[in-house]
ROSE-4610 file (N, C-alpha, C; in Angstrom, 1 decimal, always signed):
// ROSE-4610
residu = [X/X/X/X/X/X/X/X/X/X/X/X/X/X/X/X/X/X/X/X/X/X/X/X/X/X/X/X/X/X/X/X/X/X/X/X/X/X/X/X/X/X/X/X/X/X/X/X/X/X/X/X/X/X/X/X/X/X/X/X/X/X/X/X/X/X/X/X/X/X/X/X/X/X/X/X/X/X/X/X/X/X/X/X/X/X/X/X/X/X/X/X/X/X/X/X/X/X/X/X/X/X/X/X/X/X/X/X/X/X/X/X/X/X/X/X/X/X/X/X/X/X/X/X/X/X/X/X/X/X/X/X/X/X/X/X/X/X/X/X/X/X/X/X/X/X/X/X/X/X/X/X/X/X/X/X/X/X/X/X/X/X/X/X/X/X/X/X/X/X/X/X/X/X/X/X/X/X/X/X/X/X/X/X/X/X/X/X/X/X/X/X/X/X/X/X/X/X/X/X/X/X/X/X/X/X/X/X/X/X/X/X/X/X/X/X/X/X/X/X/X/X/X/X/X/X/X/X/X/X/X/X/X/X/X/X/X/X/X/X/X/X/X/X/X/X/X/X/X/X/X/X/X/X/X/X/X/X/X/X/X/X/X/X/X/X/X/X/X/X/X/X/X/X/X/X/X/X/X/X/X/X/X/X/X/X/X/X/X/X/X/X/X/X/X/X/X/X/X/X/X/X/X/X/X/X/X/X/X/X/X/X/X/X/X/X/X/X/X/X/X/X/X/X/X/X/X/X/X/X/X/X/X/X/X/X/X/X/X/X/X/X/X/X/X/X/X/X/X/X/X/X/X/X/X/X/X/X/X/X/X/X/X/X/X/X/X/X/X/X/X/X/X/X/X/X/X/X/X/X/X/X/X/X/X/X/X/X/X/X/X/X/X/X/X/X/X/X/X/X/X/X/X/X/X/X/X/X/X/X/X/X/X/X/X/X/X/X/X/X/X/X/X/X/X/X/X/X/X/X/X/X/X/X/X/X/X/X/X/X/X/X/X/X/X/X/X/X/X/X/X/X/X/X/X/X/X/X/X/X/X/X/X/X/X/X/X/X/X/X/X/X/X/X/X/X/X/X/X/X/X/X/X/X/X/X/X/X/X/X/X/X/X/X/X/X/X/X/X/X/X/X/X/X/X/X/X/X/X/X/X/X/X/X/X/X/X/X/X/X/X/X/X/X/X/X/X/X/X/X/X/X/X/X/X/X/X/X/X/X/X/X/X/X/X/X/X/X/X/X/X/X/X/X/X/X/X/X/X/X/X/X/X/X/X/X/X/X/X/X/X/X/X/X/X/X/X/X/X/X/X/X]
num = [1/1/1/2/2/2/3/3/3/4/4/4/5/5/5/6/6/6/7/7/7/8/8/8/9/9/9/10/10/10/11/11/11/12/12/12/13/13/13/14/14/14/15/15/15/16/16/16/17/17/17/18/18/18/19/19/19/20/20/20/21/21/21/22/22/22/23/23/23/24/24/24/25/25/25/26/26/26/27/27/27/28/28/28/29/29/29/30/30/30/31/31/31/32/32/32/33/33/33/34/34/34/35/35/35/36/36/36/37/37/37/38/38/38/39/39/39/40/40/40/41/41/41/42/42/42/43/43/43/44/44/44/45/45/45/46/46/46/47/47/47/48/48/48/49/49/49/50/50/50/51/51/51/52/52/52/53/53/53/54/54/54/55/55/55/56/56/56/57/57/57/58/58/58/59/59/59/60/60/60/61/61/61/62/62/62/63/63/63/64/64/64/65/65/65/66/66/66/67/67/67/68/68/68/69/69/69/70/70/70/71/71/71/72/72/72/73/73/73/74/74/74/75/75/75/76/76/76/77/77/77/78/78/78/79/79/79/80/80/80/81/81/81/82/82/82/83/83/83/84/84/84/85/85/85/86/86/86/87/87/87/88/88/88/89/89/89/90/90/90/91/91/91/92/92/92/93/93/93/94/94/94/95/95/95/96/96/96/97/97/97/98/98/98/99/99/99/100/100/100/101/101/101/102/102/102/103/103/103/104/104/104/105/105/105/106/106/106/107/107/107/108/108/108/109/109/109/110/110/110/111/111/111/112/112/112/113/113/113/114/114/114/115/115/115/116/116/116/117/117/117/118/118/118/119/119/119/120/120/120/121/121/121/122/122/122/123/123/123/124/124/124/125/125/125/126/126/126/127/127/127/128/128/128/129/129/129/130/130/130/131/131/131/132/132/132/133/133/133/134/134/134/135/135/135/136/136/136/137/137/137/138/138/138/139/139/139/140/140/140/141/141/141/142/142/142/143/143/143/144/144/144/145/145/145/146/146/146/147/147/147/148/148/148/149/149/149/150/150/150/151/151/151/152/152/152/153/153/153/154/154/154/155/155/155/156/156/156/157/157/157/158/158/158/159/159/159/160/160/160/161/161/161/162/162/162/163/163/163/164/164/164/165/165/165/166/166/166/167/167/167/168/168/168/169/169/169/170/170/170/171/171/171/172/172/172/173/173/173/174/174/174/175/175/175/176/176/176/177/177/177/178/178/178/179/179/179/180/180/180/181/181/181/182/182/182/183/183/183/184/184/184/185/185/185/186/186/186/187/187/187/188/188/188/189/189/189/190/190/190/191/191/191/192/192/192/193/193/193/194/194/194]
x = [+0.9/+0.0/+0.8/+1.9/+2.8/+3.9/+4.1/+5.3/+6.1/+7.3/+8.3/+9.2/+9.0/+10.0/+9.7/+10.7/+10.6/+10.6/+10.5/+10.7/+12.1/+12.4/+13.7/+14.6/+15.7/+16.4/+16.6/+16.7/+17.0/+15.8/+14.7/+13.5/+12.5/+13.0/+12.0/+11.7/+10.5/+10.0/+10.9/+11.9/+12.6/+11.8/+10.9/+9.9/+10.5/+9.9/+10.2/+9.8/+10.1/+9.6/+8.2/+7.5/+6.1/+5.8/+5.2/+5.2/+4.2/+4.5/+3.6/+2.3/+2.5/+1.4/+1.4/+0.2/+0.0/-0.7/-0.1/-0.7/-1.0/-2.3/-2.7/-2.8/-2.2/-2.3/-2.6/-3.1/-3.5/-4.7/-5.0/-6.0/-7.4/-8.3/-9.8/-10.2/-11.0/-11.7/-10.7/-9.6/-8.7/-9.0/-9.7/-10.1/-9.5/-8.9/-8.2/-9.2/-10.2/-11.1/-11.6/-12.2/-12.7/-11.4/-10.4/-9.2/-8.7/-8.6/-8.0/-8.9/-10.2/-11.1/-10.9/-10.8/-10.7/-9.3/-8.2/-6.9/-6.9/-7.4/-7.3/-7.8/-8.9/-9.5/-8.6/-8.0/-7.1/-5.9/-5.3/-4.2/-4.6/-5.8/-6.1/-5.7/-5.6/-5.3/-6.5/-6.5/-7.5/-7.5/-8.6/-8.7/-9.0/-8.3/-8.5/-8.7/-9.7/-9.9/-9.6/-8.7/-8.5/-9.6/-10.3/-11.6/-12.5/-12.8/-13.9/-13.3/-12.1/-11.5/-11.6/-11.4/-11.4/-12.8/-13.8/-15.1/-15.6/-15.2/-15.6/-14.9/-13.6/-12.9/-13.5/-13.8/-14.3/-15.9/-16.4/-17.9/-18.8/-18.6/-19.4/-18.7/-19.4/-18.9/-17.6/-16.7/-15.5/-16.0/-16.9/-17.4/-17.7/-18.6/-19.0/-17.9/-16.9/-15.9/-14.9/-14.6/-13.9/-14.6/-15.9/-16.5/-16.5/-16.6/-16.6/-15.1/-14.2/-13.0/-11.8/-11.9/-11.0/-10.1/-9.5/-8.6/-7.4/-6.8/-5.6/-6.0/-7.2/-7.6/-7.8/-8.5/-8.7/-7.3/-6.4/-5.0/-4.4/-4.6/-4.0/-4.6/-5.8/-6.5/-5.9/-5.7/-5.2/-3.7/-3.0/-1.5/-1.5/-2.3/-2.2/-2.7/-3.7/-4.0/-3.0/-2.2/-1.1/+0.1/+0.2/+1.3/+0.9/-0.4/-0.9/-0.8/-1.1/-1.2/+0.2/+1.3/+2.6/+3.0/+2.3/+2.7/+1.8/+0.9/+0.1/+0.7/+0.4/+0.8/-0.4/-0.1/-1.1/-2.5/-2.1/-3.2/-3.2/-4.1/-4.2/-4.8/-4.1/-4.5/-5.0/-6.1/-6.5/-6.4/-5.5/-5.3/-6.1/-6.4/-6.9/-6.1/-6.5/-5.5/-4.6/-4.8/-4.0/-3.0/-3.1/-2.2/-0.7/-0.5/+1.0/+1.5/+0.8/+1.3/+2.0/+1.9/+2.5/+3.9/+4.9/+6.1/+6.7/+6.9/+7.4/+6.5/+5.2/+4.3/+4.3/+4.3/+4.3/+5.6/+6.8/+8.1/+8.0/+7.4/+7.2/+6.2/+5.3/+4.2/+4.9/+5.7/+6.4/+7.3/+7.8/+8.7/+8.1/+8.7/+8.1/+6.7/+6.4/+5.2/+5.5/+4.5/+4.4/+3.5/+4.0/+3.1/+2.7/+1.6/+1.1/+0.3/+0.8/+0.0/-0.9/-2.3/-3.2/-3.5/-3.4/-3.4/-4.6/-5.0/-6.0/-5.8/-6.2/-6.0/-7.1/-6.8/-7.7/-9.2/-9.3/-10.7/-11.5/-10.7/-11.4/-11.7/-10.8/-11.1/-12.3/-12.4/-13.4/-14.8/-14.8/-16.0/-16.4/-15.4/-15.8/-16.4/-15.8/-16.2/-17.8/-18.1/-19.4/-20.5/-20.0/-21.0/-20.9/-19.8/-19.5/-20.3/-21.2/-22.0/-21.3/-20.1/-19.3/-18.6/-18.2/-17.6/-18.5/-19.9/-20.8/-21.2/-21.1/-21.4/-20.3/-19.2/-18.0/-16.9/-16.7/-15.5/-15.5/-15.2/-15.3/-14.2/-14.5/-13.6/-12.1/-10.9/-9.8/-9.3/-9.9/-9.3/-10.4/-11.6/-12.8/-13.6/-12.9/-13.6/-14.4/-14.6/-15.4/-14.4/-14.9/-14.2/-13.8/-14.4/-14.2/-13.1/-13.0/-12.0/-10.6/-10.7/-9.5/-8.6/-9.2/-8.5/-7.2/-7.2/-5.8/-4.7/-5.2/-4.2/-3.7/-4.6/-4.2/-3.3/-3.8/-3.1/-1.7/-1.5/-0.1/+0.7/+0.1/+0.9/+1.3/+0.4/+0.6/+1.5/+1.4/+2.0/+3.4/+4.4/+5.7/+5.8/+5.0/+4.8/+4.4/+3.3/+3.0/+4.0/+4.6/+5.8/+6.9/+7.3/+8.6/+8.0/+6.7/+6.3/+5.7/+6.0/+5.4/+6.4/+6.1/+7.0/+6.6/+5.3/+4.9/+3.7/+3.4/+2.3/+1.4/+0.1/-0.8/-1.9/-2.1/-3.0/-4.3/-5.4/-6.7/-7.7/-7.2/-8.3/-9.2/-8.7/-9.5/-9.5/-9.3/-9.4/-10.3/-11.0/-11.7/-11.1/-11.6/-11.0/-10.6/-11.4/-11.0/-9.6/-9.7/-8.4/-7.2/-7.3/-6.1/-5.9/-6.9/-6.5/-5.8/-6.1/-5.7/-4.2/-4.0/-2.6/-1.7/-2.2/-1.4/-1.1/-2.0/-1.9/-0.8/-0.9/+0.2/+1.5/+1.6/+3.0/+3.5/+2.7/+3.2/+3.5/+3.0/+3.3/+4.7/+5.0/+6.3/+7.4/+7.0/+7.9/+8.2/+7.3/+7.5/+8.4/+8.5/+9.2/+10.8/+11.0/+12.4/+13.3]
y = [-1.2/-0.1/+1.3/+1.2/+2.3/+2.3/+3.4/+3.1/+4.3/+4.2/+5.3/+5.2/+4.2/+4.0/+5.0/+5.5/+6.4/+7.9/+8.1/+9.5/+9.9/+11.0/+11.5/+11.7/+11.2/+11.4/+12.7/+13.5/+14.9/+15.7/+15.1/+15.9/+15.8/+15.2/+15.0/+16.4/+16.5/+17.7/+18.5/+17.8/+18.2/+18.2/+17.3/+17.2/+16.9/+17.4/+17.2/+15.8/+15.3/+13.9/+13.8/+14.8/+14.9/+16.1/+15.9/+17.0/+18.2/+19.3/+20.5/+20.4/+19.9/+19.8/+18.4/+17.8/+16.7/+17.1/+17.1/+17.5/+16.3/+16.2/+15.2/+15.6/+14.9/+15.3/+14.1/+14.3/+13.3/+13.6/+12.8/+13.1/+13.3/+13.8/+13.9/+12.5/+12.5/+11.3/+10.3/+10.7/+9.5/+9.6/+10.3/+10.4/+11.4/+12.5/+13.5/+14.0/+14.4/+15.2/+14.3/+13.0/+12.1/+11.7/+11.2/+10.9/+11.9/+13.1/+14.4/+14.6/+14.6/+14.9/+14.0/+12.6/+11.5/+11.6/+11.9/+11.9/+13.1/+14.3/+15.4/+15.1/+14.5/+14.1/+13.1/+12.3/+11.2/+12.0/+13.1/+13.7/+14.9/+15.5/+16.5/+17.7/+17.8/+18.9/+19.4/+20.6/+21.3/+20.8/+20.6/+20.1/+21.2/+21.4/+22.4/+21.6/+21.9/+21.4/+22.5/+22.4/+23.7/+24.0/+22.9/+23.2/+24.1/+23.6/+24.4/+25.8/+26.0/+27.5/+28.2/+27.6/+28.3/+28.6/+27.9/+28.2/+29.3/+29.3/+30.5/+31.7/+31.7/+32.8/+33.4/+32.6/+33.0/+33.1/+32.9/+33.1/+32.5/+31.2/+30.5/+29.2/+28.4/+27.2/+27.2/+26.3/+26.2/+26.2/+25.4/+25.2/+26.5/+27.4/+28.7/+29.6/+29.6/+30.5/+30.2/+29.0/+28.5/+28.8/+28.5/+28.9/+30.4/+31.3/+32.7/+33.3/+32.8/+33.5/+32.6/+31.3/+30.4/+29.8/+28.7/+28.0/+28.7/+29.6/+30.4/+31.4/+31.9/+32.8/+31.9/+30.7/+29.9/+29.5/+29.0/+28.5/+29.7/+31.0/+32.1/+32.1/+32.0/+32.0/+30.7/+29.5/+28.5/+28.7/+29.3/+29.6/+30.5/+31.4/+32.4/+31.6/+30.7/+30.0/+29.0/+28.3/+27.5/+28.3/+29.5/+30.4/+30.7/+30.8/+31.1/+29.8/+28.8/+27.5/+27.1/+27.5/+27.2/+27.7/+28.6/+29.3/+28.6/+27.8/+27.2/+25.9/+25.7/+24.4/+23.7/+22.5/+21.6/+21.5/+21.3/+21.2/+19.9/+19.4/+18.4/+19.2/+19.1/+19.9/+18.9/+18.9/+18.2/+19.2/+19.1/+19.8/+19.4/+20.3/+20.1/+19.3/+18.5/+17.8/+18.5/+19.8/+20.6/+21.5/+21.3/+22.2/+22.0/+20.7/+20.2/+20.9/+21.7/+22.3/+23.7/+24.2/+25.4/+25.1/+25.1/+24.5/+25.3/+26.5/+27.2/+27.0/+27.3/+27.3/+25.9/+24.8/+23.4/+23.2/+23.6/+23.4/+24.0/+25.2/+25.9/+25.3/+24.7/+23.9/+22.6/+22.0/+20.7/+21.0/+22.0/+22.1/+22.0/+21.0/+20.6/+19.9/+19.4/+18.7/+17.2/+16.5/+15.1/+15.1/+14.9/+15.0/+13.5/+13.2/+11.8/+12.0/+11.1/+11.0/+9.9/+10.3/+9.3/+8.9/+7.6/+7.2/+6.3/+6.2/+5.1/+5.0/+3.7/+3.4/+4.3/+4.3/+5.1/+4.7/+3.3/+2.9/+3.3/+3.1/+3.4/+5.0/+5.8/+7.3/+7.4/+7.0/+7.2/+6.7/+5.6/+5.0/+5.9/+6.4/+7.4/+8.7/+9.1/+10.4/+10.2/+9.1/+8.8/+8.9/+8.6/+8.6/+9.6/+10.6/+11.6/+12.8/+13.3/+14.4/+15.7/+15.8/+17.0/+17.1/+15.9/+16.1/+16.5/+16.2/+16.6/+18.0/+18.6/+20.1/+21.0/+20.6/+21.5/+21.4/+20.2/+20.0/+20.1/+21.0/+21.2/+20.3/+20.1/+19.5/+20.3/+19.6/+20.2/+20.5/+19.8/+19.7/+20.4/+20.4/+20.9/+19.8/+18.6/+17.2/+16.6/+15.3/+14.7/+14.4/+14.6/+14.4/+13.1/+12.0/+10.7/+10.3/+10.8/+10.4/+11.0/+12.3/+13.0/+12.4/+11.6/+11.0/+10.5/+9.6/+8.9/+10.0/+11.0/+11.9/+12.7/+13.4/+14.3/+13.6/+12.4/+11.7/+11.3/+10.9/+10.7/+12.0/+13.1/+14.4/+14.7/+14.4/+14.9/+13.9/+12.6/+11.5/+11.9/+12.4/+12.7/+13.7/+14.7/+15.8/+15.2/+14.3/+13.7/+12.9/+12.1/+11.3/+12.1/+13.3/+14.0/+14.9/+15.3/+16.2/+15.7/+14.4/+13.8/+12.9/+12.7/+11.7/+10.3/+10.0/+8.5/+8.6/+7.3/+7.1/+6.0/+6.2/+5.2/+4.7/+3.7/+3.3/+3.1/+3.9/+3.9/+3.0/+2.4/+1.5/+0.8/-0.1/-1.1/-0.8/+0.4/+0.7/+1.8/+1.7/+2.7/+3.8/+5.0/+6.2/+5.9/+5.2/+4.8/+4.2/+3.2/+2.4/+3.3/+4.0/+4.9/+5.9/+6.5/+7.6/+6.8/+5.7/+5.0/+4.5/+4.1/+3.8/+4.9/+6.1/+7.3/+7.7/+7.6/+8.1/+7.1/+5.9/+4.9/+5.3/+5.4/+5.9/+7.2/+8.2/+9.3/+9.1/+8.2/+7.8/+7.1/+6.4/+5.7/+6.8/+7.8/+8.9/+9.6/+9.8/+10.5/+9.7/+8.4/+7.5/+7.5/+7.9/+7.8/+8.9]
z = [+0.0/-0.1/+0.0/+0.8/+0.7/-0.2/-1.0/-2.1/-1.9/-1.6/-1.6/-2.8/-3.6/-4.6/-5.8/-6.6/-7.5/-7.1/-5.7/-5.3/-5.3/-5.7/-5.9/-4.5/-4.4/-3.2/-3.2/-2.1/-1.8/-2.2/-2.7/-2.9/-1.8/-0.7/+0.4/+0.9/+1.8/+2.0/+3.2/+3.8/+4.8/+6.1/+6.2/+7.2/+8.6/+9.7/+11.1/+11.2/+12.4/+12.7/+12.7/+13.2/+13.1/+12.2/+11.0/+10.2/+10.5/+10.3/+10.5/+9.7/+8.5/+7.6/+6.9/+6.7/+5.8/+4.6/+3.5/+2.1/+1.2/+0.9/+0.0/-1.3/-2.3/-3.7/-4.5/-5.7/-6.6/-7.7/-8.5/-9.5/-9.0/-9.5/-9.0/-8.6/-7.5/-7.1/-6.5/-6.1/-5.4/-3.9/-3.5/-2.0/-1.1/-1.7/-0.9/+0.2/-0.3/+0.7/+1.9/+1.5/+2.5/+3.4/+2.8/+3.7/+4.5/+3.8/+4.6/+5.9/+5.8/+6.8/+8.0/+7.6/+8.6/+9.3/+8.3/+9.0/+10.0/+9.6/+10.5/+11.7/+11.9/+13.1/+13.9/+13.3/+14.0/+14.5/+13.8/+14.2/+15.2/+15.2/+15.9/+15.3/+13.9/+13.1/+12.5/+12.0/+11.3/+9.7/+9.2/+7.9/+6.8/+5.7/+4.8/+3.4/+2.8/+1.4/+0.5/-0.4/-1.3/-2.2/-2.6/-3.5/-2.8/-1.5/-0.7/-0.6/-0.3/-0.1/-1.3/-2.4/-3.7/-4.0/-3.8/-4.1/-3.2/-2.0/-1.2/-1.6/-2.2/-2.7/-4.0/-4.9/-6.2/-6.2/-4.9/-4.6/-5.7/-6.1/-6.9/-7.2/-8.2/-8.6/-9.4/-9.3/-10.2/-11.5/-11.9/-13.3/-13.8/-13.1/-13.6/-13.7/-12.8/-12.8/-14.1/-14.3/-15.4/-16.8/-16.8/-18.0/-18.2/-17.3/-17.4/-17.6/-16.9/-16.7/-17.3/-17.4/-17.8/-16.9/-17.3/-16.3/-15.7/-16.7/-16.2/-15.0/-15.0/-13.8/-12.6/-12.8/-11.7/-11.1/-11.9/-11.5/-10.7/-11.1/-10.3/-8.9/-8.8/-7.5/-6.6/-7.3/-6.7/-6.2/-7.1/-6.7/-5.4/-5.3/-4.2/-3.0/-3.0/-1.9/-1.4/-2.3/-1.9/-1.2/-1.8/-1.0/+0.5/+0.7/+2.0/+2.9/+2.4/+3.1/+3.6/+2.7/+3.1/+4.5/+5.0/+6.2/+7.4/+7.1/+8.2/+8.8/+10.0/+10.8/+11.3/+11.6/+12.2/+11.4/+10.1/+9.1/+8.2/+7.8/+6.8/+5.6/+4.5/+3.3/+2.1/+1.6/+0.4/-0.6/-1.5/-2.6/-3.9/-4.8/-6.0/-6.9/-7.9/-8.6/-9.4/-9.7/-10.5/-9.6/-8.4/-7.6/-7.7/-8.1/-8.3/-9.5/-10.4/-11.5/-11.1/-9.8/-9.5/-8.7/-9.6/-9.1/-7.8/-7.7/-6.7/-5.5/-5.6/-4.4/-3.9/-4.8/-4.3/-3.5/-4.0/-3.2/-1.9/-1.9/-0.5/+0.4/-0.1/+0.8/+1.2/+0.4/+0.7/+2.0/+2.3/+3.5/+4.7/+5.5/+6.8/+6.6/+5.6/+5.3/+5.0/+5.0/+4.5/+3.5/+2.2/+1.0/+0.6/+0.5/+0.2/-1.2/-2.1/-3.4/-3.3/-3.4/-3.4/-5.0/-5.2/-6.6/-6.8/-8.1/-8.5/-10.0/-10.4/-11.9/-12.7/-14.0/-14.8/-14.8/-14.9/-14.8/-13.5/-12.4/-11.1/-11.1/-11.6/-11.5/-12.4/-13.6/-14.5/-13.8/-13.2/-12.3/-11.4/-10.6/-9.5/-9.9/-11.1/-11.7/-12.2/-12.5/-12.9/-11.8/-10.6/-9.5/-8.6/-8.8/-7.9/-8.3/-7.3/-7.6/-7.8/-7.0/-7.0/-8.4/-8.9/-10.2/-11.3/-11.1/-12.2/-12.1/-10.8/-10.6/-10.5/-10.0/-9.6/-10.5/-11.2/-11.9/-13.4/-14.0/-15.5/-16.1/-17.4/-18.2/-18.1/-18.1/-18.1/-19.5/-20.6/-21.9/-22.9/-22.3/-23.3/-23.8/-23.6/-24.0/-22.9/-23.1/-22.1/-20.7/-19.7/-18.4/-18.2/-18.8/-18.6/-19.6/-20.8/-21.8/-21.6/-20.9/-20.6/-19.5/-18.7/-17.6/-17.8/-18.7/-19.1/-19.6/-20.4/-20.8/-19.8/-19.1/-18.0/-16.9/-16.5/-15.6/-16.0/-17.2/-17.9/-17.7/-18.1/-18.0/-16.6/-15.5/-14.2/-13.4/-13.9/-13.0/-12.6/-13.6/-13.1/-12.1/-12.0/-11.1/-9.7/-9.7/-8.5/-7.9/-8.7/-8.2/-7.6/-8.3/-7.8/-6.7/-6.6/-5.6/-4.4/-4.3/-3.1/-2.3/-1.1/-0.3/-0.4/-0.4/-0.4/-1.4/-1.9/-2.7/-2.2/-2.2/-1.8/-2.8/-3.2/-4.1/-3.4/-3.8/-3.0/-3.9/-4.9/-5.8/-4.9/-4.1/-3.4/-1.8/-1.5/+0.0/+0.4/+1.6/+1.9/+2.5/+2.6/+3.2/+4.6/+5.3/+6.7/+6.7/+6.0/+5.9/+5.6/+4.6/+4.2/+5.2/+5.8/+6.9/+8.1/+8.5/+9.6/+9.2/+8.0/+7.5/+7.6/+7.1/+7.1/+8.5/+9.3/+10.8/+11.4/+11.1/+11.6/+11.1/+9.9/+9.3/+10.0/+10.2/+11.0/+12.4/+12.9/+14.4/+14.4/+13.2/+13.2/+13.0/+12.2/+11.9/+13.2/+14.2/+15.3/+16.3/+16.1/+17.0/+16.5/+15.3/+14.8/+15.3]
């Protein structure tokens, strides 16, 4: 379940034994929000979902904002939010799938954080997108095409960034959010003992 292979040596977040922040990254519907809320409860940390923060900031849905102002304007809001989050401590942060695209802000956020890449295969992501009400109402297409057909293309583009921008990877395909949160909590407790 835990995979640290493929992560660059020297690219670690410089985390303390017990991280100031836990940052969850990964593609849409990999469980970042559900796992993040559960993990925050286990750690006694505050939970921040960047999607929710951005919806409040833009005062409307992501889909409407992107339709009216475009992805670049949305990404600029996201970039500013990441810069603010890099100064927070004792938080679990569920980031949007594209947050990893902001190189400098991502590196700043990684400092003293444990960054976890939640993964799922293309079929699982597509299946979850079909049943996820948030995906239908809040998450517009990234390419202008079908949200289901674009998964493999966008995932292939982002995968190297997820790999380099995280400390560990967890496959969420056949696991419940509770199992994943518990596993991460146990991993953090082991870090504390080192």
